[in-house]
Backbone as CSV, one residue per row, in Angstrom:
resi,resn,N_x,N_y,N_z,CA_x,CA_y,CA_z,C_x,C_y,C_z
1,UNK,21.696,11.918,-16.327,21.506,12.804,-15.188,21.427,11.969,-13.907
2,UNK,22.236,12.322,-12.944,22.242,11.603,-11.680,21.308,12.310,-10.714
3,UNK,20.501,11.512,-10.028,19.490,12.075,-9.137,19.887,12.007,-7.678
4,UNK,21.126,11.685,-7.389,21.559,11.556,-6.004,22.672,12.549,-5.725
5,UNK,22.831,12.872,-4.462,23.841,13.819,-4.036,25.178,13.108,-3.910
6,UNK,26.215,13.668,-4.507,27.544,13.078,-4.443,28.531,14.049,-3.814
7,UNK,29.694,13.561,-3.480,30.770,14.421,-3.017,30.763,14.665,-1.535
8,UNK,31.353,15.792,-1.158,31.522,16.136,0.250,30.355,16.958,0.778
9,UNK,29.162,16.737,0.271,28.023,17.544,0.684,27.310,16.989,1.909
10,UNK,27.809,15.900,2.464,27.161,15.311,3.636,27.288,16.249,4.823
11,UNK,26.213,16.427,5.569,26.305,17.264,6.760,27.167,16.589,7.824
12,UNK,27.590,17.357,8.798,28.452,16.806,9.844,27.749,15.693,10.619
13,UNK,26.410,15.741,10.667,25.677,14.683,11.374,25.849,13.335,10.691
14,UNK,26.232,13.321,9.421,26.496,12.077,8.695,27.996,11.821,8.636
15,UNK,28.791,12.856,8.368,30.238,12.699,8.223,30.898,12.083,9.450
16,UNK,30.362,12.344,10.627,30.988,11.811,11.839,30.924,10.290,11.908
17,UNK,30.051,9.668,11.103,29.930,8.209,11.114,30.697,7.539,9.981
18,UNK,31.361,8.326,9.147,32.135,7.752,8.053,33.543,7.413,8.530
19,UNK,34.026,6.282,8.078,35.378,5.866,8.416,36.378,6.684,7.607
20,UNK,37.633,6.820,8.105,38.609,7.661,7.395,38.893,7.205,5.962
21,UNK,38.823,5.900,5.709,39.177,5.403,4.376,37.970,5.080,3.490
22,UNK,36.794,5.549,3.850,35.641,5.321,2.984,35.115,6.637,2.439
23,UNK,34.546,6.568,1.247,34.001,7.757,0.623,32.500,7.620,0.465
24,UNK,31.832,8.715,0.655,30.384,8.763,0.433,30.146,8.678,-1.065
25,UNK,29.270,7.786,-1.480,28.927,7.651,-2.886,27.521,8.182,-3.142
26,UNK,26.600,7.825,-2.271,25.207,8.248,-2.402,24.726,8.751,-1.045
27,UNK,24.005,9.849,-1.056,23.377,10.331,0.165,22.045,10.986,-0.211
28,UNK,20.969,10.501,0.380,19.654,11.093,0.138,18.884,11.173,1.449
29,UNK,17.995,12.136,1.506,17.023,12.196,2.593,15.875,11.286,2.218
30,UNK,15.120,10.893,3.199,13.904,10.153,2.896,12.953,11.069,2.139
31,UNK,12.078,10.453,1.375,11.118,11.216,0.576,10.203,12.028,1.502
32,UNK,9.836,13.238,1.108,8.947,14.052,1.944,7.576,13.412,2.191
33,UNK,7.246,12.369,1.458,5.969,11.685,1.680,5.879,11.114,3.089
34,UNK,7.003,10.967,3.763,6.999,10.504,5.142,6.225,11.489,6.029
35,UNK,6.059,12.713,5.539,5.367,13.757,6.305,3.884,13.868,5.961
36,UNK,3.384,13.031,5.066,1.978,13.137,4.656,1.014,12.953,5.828
37,UNK,1.249,11.956,6.648,0.348,11.718,7.772,0.354,12.879,8.770
38,UNK,1.536,13.368,9.197,1.512,14.524,10.101,0.829,15.752,9.490
39,UNK,0.996,15.972,8.189,0.330,17.103,7.534,-1.185,16.903,7.588
40,UNK,-1.638,15.690,7.278,-3.076,15.400,7.312,-3.637,15.574,8.723
41,UNK,-2.868,15.155,9.736,-3.323,15.303,11.117,-3.467,16.773,11.500
42,UNK,-2.505,17.608,11.089,-2.573,19.034,11.421,-3.765,19.684,10.732
43,UNK,-3.954,19.398,9.435,-5.085,20.011,8.727,-6.426,19.456,9.214
44,UNK,-6.481,18.157,9.472,-7.700,17.576,10.026,-8.016,18.168,11.391
45,UNK,-6.995,18.322,12.216,-7.178,18.934,13.540,-7.623,20.381,13.437
46,UNK,-7.090,21.094,12.432,-7.492,22.481,12.235,-8.965,22.574,11.852
47,UNK,-9.408,21.685,10.982,-10.820,21.679,10.580,-11.711,21.354,11.778
48,UNK,-11.322,20.333,12.533,-12.105,19.957,13.721,-12.104,21.086,14.746
49,UNK,-10.938,21.703,14.956,-10.863,22.822,15.912,-11.739,23.982,15.455
50,UNK,-11.757,24.249,14.156,-12.613,25.318,13.637,-14.092,25.020,13.841
51,UNK,-14.485,23.766,13.563,-15.887,23.382,13.761,-16.277,23.439,15.233
52,UNK,-15.391,22.922,16.088,-15.680,22.969,17.524,-15.690,24.404,18.052
53,UNK,-14.880,25.282,17.477,-14.896,26.692,17.870,-16.243,27.317,17.563
54,UNK,-16.796,26.958,16.425,-18.120,27.467,16.061,-19.174,26.974,17.053
55,UNK,-19.102,25.662,17.394,-20.075,25.092,18.336,-19.920,25.705,19.725
56,UNK,-18.674,25.710,20.231,-18.446,26.230,21.582,-18.574,27.743,21.635
57,UNK,-18.271,28.416,20.532,-18.393,29.862,20.493,-19.851,30.297,20.573
58,UNK,-20.735,29.543,19.915,-22.164,29.863,19.945,-22.784,29.576,21.304
59,UNK,-22.255,28.553,21.995,-22.844,28.174,23.286,-22.133,28.820,24.470
60,UNK,-21.117,29.624,24.203,-20.434,30.332,25.287,-19.464,29.465,26.069
61,UNK,-18.917,28.436,25.500,-17.960,27.560,26.188,-16.537,28.037,26.003
62,UNK,-16.156,29.102,26.702,-14.823,29.697,26.561,-13.701,28.761,26.956
63,UNK,-13.862,28.024,28.052,-12.816,27.102,28.520,-12.629,25.961,27.530
64,UNK,-13.723,25.422,27.034,-13.638,24.339,26.053,-12.957,24.832,24.779
65,UNK,-13.215,26.058,24.406,-12.601,26.641,23.223,-11.087,26.729,23.379
66,UNK,-10.645,27.133,24.551,-9.202,27.212,24.828,-8.567,25.827,24.770
67,UNK,-9.233,24.830,25.344,-8.712,23.461,25.330,-8.589,22.943,23.902
68,UNK,-9.602,23.202,23.080,-9.588,22.749,21.680,-8.374,23.316,20.951
69,UNK,-8.124,24.603,21.098,-7.004,25.219,20.386,-5.655,24.818,20.973
70,UNK,-5.573,24.541,22.259,-4.327,24.015,22.838,-4.038,22.620,22.293
71,UNK,-5.079,21.813,22.137,-4.886,20.474,21.558,-4.397,20.579,20.116
72,UNK,-4.957,21.526,19.371,-4.482,21.707,18.001,-3.037,22.199,17.984
73,UNK,-2.681,23.055,18.929,-1.303,23.537,19.023,-0.343,22.376,19.283
74,UNK,-0.772,21.412,20.101,0.061,20.218,20.334,0.263,19.435,19.037
75,UNK,-0.784,19.314,18.223,-0.645,18.662,16.913,0.351,19.416,16.031
76,UNK,0.281,20.729,16.067,1.195,21.541,15.269,2.640,21.363,15.742
77,UNK,2.849,21.324,17.046,4.193,21.111,17.595,4.712,19.731,17.182
78,UNK,3.847,18.726,17.219,4.236,17.387,16.782,4.640,17.392,15.309
79,UNK,3.912,18.126,14.484,4.248,18.239,13.066,5.624,18.875,12.882
80,UNK,5.891,19.954,13.598,7.202,20.615,13.504,8.306,19.651,13.928
81,UNK,8.053,18.851,14.961,9.022,17.856,15.415,9.302,16.832,14.309
82,UNK,8.247,16.342,13.644,8.410,15.361,12.563,9.213,15.942,11.406
83,UNK,8.973,17.201,11.074,9.738,17.853,10.010,11.209,17.964,10.414
84,UNK,11.452,18.323,11.655,12.839,18.428,12.137,13.523,17.065,12.103
85,UNK,12.816,16.002,12.500,13.391,14.654,12.422,13.695,14.274,10.985
86,UNK,12.764,14.549,10.085,12.967,14.229,8.671,14.196,14.953,8.122
87,UNK,14.425,16.165,8.570,15.534,16.955,8.033,16.911,16.406,8.405
88,UNK,16.986,15.552,9.420,18.292,14.998,9.816,18.416,13.505,9.517
89,UNK,17.403,12.900,8.903,17.452,11.481,8.549,18.047,11.320,7.148
90,UNK,19.082,10.486,7.038,19.751,10.282,5.757,19.981,8.801,5.502
91,UNK,19.893,8.419,4.231,20.327,7.102,3.760,21.608,7.355,2.986
92,UNK,22.691,6.699,3.414,24.010,6.937,2.833,24.597,5.610,2.378
93,UNK,25.145,5.616,1.187,25.902,4.472,0.692,27.325,4.961,0.492
94,UNK,28.264,4.284,1.136,29.672,4.637,1.000,30.356,3.565,0.172
95,UNK,31.635,3.701,0.041,32.408,2.714,-0.708,32.459,1.364,0.006
96,UNK,32.061,1.312,1.290,32.153,0.068,2.057,30.850,-0.398,2.692
97,UNK,29.888,0.499,2.896,28.696,0.103,3.640,27.511,1.020,3.340
98,UNK,26.349,0.585,3.841,25.136,1.389,3.775,24.787,1.815,5.190
99,UNK,24.390,3.065,5.335,24.034,3.619,6.637,22.665,4.266,6.555
100,UNK,21.912,4.156,7.632,20.674,4.905,7.787,20.779,5.628,9.117
101,UNK,20.866,6.964,9.057,20.961,7.760,10.285,19.592,8.374,10.550
102,UNK,19.098,8.204,11.762,17.778,8.717,12.132,17.829,9.311,13.531
103,UNK,16.856,10.133,13.834,16.687,10.644,15.191,17.231,12.036,15.390
104,UNK,16.458,12.833,16.102,16.842,14.211,16.372,17.602,14.314,17.687
105,UNK,17.061,13.742,18.732,17.724,13.782,20.040,18.483,12.481,20.273
106,UNK,17.776,11.360,20.179,18.437,10.065,20.287,18.825,9.642,18.880
107,UNK,20.102,9.660,18.596,20.605,9.364,17.260,20.743,7.856,17.092
108,UNK,20.249,7.339,15.987,20.377,5.918,15.687,21.046,5.779,14.323
109,UNK,22.058,4.932,14.272,22.754,4.666,13.017,22.692,3.168,12.773
110,UNK,21.977,2.789,11.718,21.906,1.386,11.312,22.843,1.225,10.119
111,UNK,23.559,0.095,10.068,24.591,-0.074,9.072,24.612,-1.510,8.572
112,UNK,24.961,-1.683,7.295,25.225,-2.999,6.735,26.412,-2.884,5.775
113,UNK,27.450,-3.683,5.990,28.572,-3.677,5.042,28.108,-4.144,3.665
114,UNK,28.637,-3.517,2.629,28.250,-3.901,1.270,28.576,-5.369,0.987
115,UNK,29.663,-5.883,1.567,30.049,-7.272,1.321,29.063,-8.266,1.917
116,UNK,28.294,-7.843,2.923,27.327,-8.739,3.571,25.992,-8.817,2.833
117,UNK,25.753,-7.881,1.915,24.472,-7.863,1.211,24.433,-9.022,0.223
118,UNK,23.496,-9.941,0.442,23.332,-11.070,-0.481,22.145,-10.873,-1.415
119,UNK,21.205,-10.031,-0.995,20.035,-9.772,-1.825,19.505,-8.391,-1.485
120,UNK,19.101,-7.691,-2.516,18.525,-6.379,-2.317,17.384,-6.207,-3.308
121,UNK,16.254,-5.750,-2.806,15.117,-5.492,-3.679,14.440,-4.221,-3.223
122,UNK,13.532,-3.748,-4.039,12.724,-2.625,-3.596,11.290,-2.886,-3.986
123,UNK,10.398,-2.286,-3.226,8.989,-2.386,-3.563,8.380,-1.002,-3.504
124,UNK,7.311,-0.840,-4.281,6.622,0.438,-4.346,5.129,0.200,-4.248
125,UNK,4.512,0.862,-3.315,3.057,0.822,-3.209,2.475,1.724,-4.303
126,UNK,1.164,1.688,-4.434,0.519,2.566,-5.411,0.820,4.030,-5.083
127,UNK,0.723,4.385,-3.806,1.030,5.761,-3.395,2.502,6.079,-3.684
128,UNK,3.387,5.114,-3.439,4.805,5.313,-3.722,5.071,5.531,-5.200
129,UNK,4.347,4.828,-6.039,4.510,5.001,-7.483,4.005,6.376,-7.920
130,UNK,2.927,6.835,-7.314,2.388,8.147,-7.688,3.287,9.283,-7.197
131,UNK,3.855,9.124,-6.004,4.640,10.207,-5.409,6.143,10.070,-5.618
132,UNK,6.612,8.907,-6.055,8.026,8.756,-6.368,8.903,8.265,-5.240
133,UNK,8.409,7.355,-4.426,9.244,6.778,-3.378,9.045,5.268,-3.346
134,UNK,9.948,4.594,-2.648,9.868,3.152,-2.514,10.535,2.700,-1.230
135,UNK,10.626,1.390,-1.086,11.228,0.783,0.108,12.286,-0.213,-0.337
136,UNK,13.477,-0.101,0.235,14.542,-1.071,-0.027,14.456,-2.183,1.008
137,UNK,14.633,-3.416,0.551,14.696,-4.570,1.442,16.074,-5.199,1.238
138,UNK,16.855,-5.238,2.310,18.224,-5.764,2.262,18.292,-7.077,3.021
139,UNK,19.006,-8.038,2.460,19.195,-9.319,3.135,20.671,-9.665,3.146
140,UNK,21.063,-10.373,4.200,22.433,-10.870,4.290,22.382,-12.370,4.536
141,UNK,23.500,-13.012,4.453,23.583,-14.476,4.521,23.104,-15.001,5.870
142,UNK,21.808,-15.156,6.021,21.226,-15.777,7.204,21.460,-15.053,8.508
143,UNK,21.800,-13.781,8.459,22.080,-13.033,9.678,21.083,-11.890,9.823
144,UNK,20.732,-11.586,11.070,19.940,-10.384,11.325,20.886,-9.196,11.308
145,UNK,20.520,-8.182,10.589,21.340,-6.977,10.491,20.561,-5.794,11.045
146,UNK,21.286,-4.787,11.457,20.649,-3.572,11.974,19.878,-2.851,10.878
147,UNK,20.305,-3.031,9.647,19.669,-2.375,8.520,19.073,-3.436,7.607
148,UNK,17.757,-3.572,7.629,17.117,-4.560,6.757,16.088,-3.925,5.825
149,UNK,15.450,-2.846,6.240,14.528,-2.132,5.364,14.773,-0.630,5.483
150,UNK,14.617,0.044,4.380,14.727,1.496,4.346,13.495,2.001,3.615
151,UNK,12.609,2.651,4.356,11.353,3.126,3.777,11.490,4.553,3.266
152,UNK,10.594,4.921,2.382,10.489,6.271,1.826,11.780,6.714,1.135
153,UNK,12.320,5.851,0.293,13.513,6.181,-0.484,13.077,6.894,-1.762
154,UNK,13.622,8.091,-2.029,13.282,8.755,-3.286,14.033,8.111,-4.455
155,UNK,13.526,8.249,-5.652,14.137,7.703,-6.872,14.558,6.243,-6.699
156,UNK,13.667,5.350,-6.281,14.103,3.997,-5.938,14.734,3.223,-7.096
157,UNK,14.246,3.396,-8.318,14.850,2.665,-9.441,16.285,3.106,-9.676
158,UNK,16.500,4.417,-9.687,17.842,4.945,-9.913,18.790,4.516,-8.798
159,UNK,18.351,4.661,-7.556,19.194,4.270,-6.430,19.456,2.766,-6.441
160,UNK,18.437,1.995,-6.766,18.592,0.537,-6.830,19.669,0.168,-7.845
161,UNK,19.624,0.756,-9.024,20.619,0.446,-10.052,22.012,0.891,-9.636
162,UNK,22.115,2.059,-9.013,23.432,2.538,-8.589,24.023,1.659,-7.485
163,UNK,23.197,1.241,-6.527,23.691,0.383,-5.454,24.049,-0.995,-6.022
164,UNK,23.223,-1.526,-6.906,23.536,-2.823,-7.528,24.844,-2.758,-8.303
165,UNK,25.096,-1.630,-8.952,26.354,-1.463,-9.673,27.542,-1.492,-8.700
166,UNK,27.344,-0.972,-7.497,28.410,-1.032,-6.495,28.575,-2.451,-5.956
167,UNK,27.446,-3.154,-5.764,27.508,-4.508,-5.231,28.075,-5.499,-6.243
168,UNK,27.751,-5.278,-7.504,28.168,-6.193,-8.569,28.809,-5.398,-9.688
169,UNK,30.047,-4.925,-9.451,30.702,-4.095,-10.495,31.006,-4.929,-11.721
170,UNK,30.930,-4.281,-12.893,31.256,-5.001,-14.121,32.757,-5.233,-14.174
171,UNK,33.148,-6.301,-14.803,34.560,-6.707,-14.829,35.416,-5.737,-15.636
172,UNK,34.834,-5.044,-16.611,35.622,-4.139,-17.459,35.639,-2.701,-16.959
173,UNK,34.979,-2.414,-15.810,34.932,-1.037,-15.330,36.200,-0.616,-14.601
174,UNK,36.991,-1.534,-14.075,38.206,-1.200,-13.352,37.914,-0.506,-12.045
175,UNK,38.899,0.172,-11.482,38.734,0.919,-10.233,38.552,2.383,-10.544
176,UNK,37.329,2.830,-10.704,37.053,4.245,-10.994,37.117,5.058,-9.732
């Protein structure tokens, strides 16, 4: 069972960066765990806003109450922004290169040609092991590249093996 998206399912926000003669092999979004902190901030802010509402409500501080809830609304808007950013961030491996597309308004595309990759590893924190994400570390022959780490990668073992198979194809596999 393959755990990655294949074929022509890439959204136009990714397809526009593909060269005419390359094919998408792997495309995944970052793991939703990237949203854990914004979720915690919204819920923590909600609890604090509720407690402060009780305090200010009992003492008649109407203006302070409005400020507290406006501040919480700003946290909620920030959370929605983070979710929207996450929804357009993709890690893509094509037949020729690796791409990381990020950003909602200011679009950033980091790229490394597959031929330049001299070493690739992944690491997983305890939280990453529990939730199923990891971080790829890419190295090239003594050069700084735009793409050196990719955080919050889902299915890191599976993706690692698939990318390694592309980097180091077996001699008997031919041109599939």
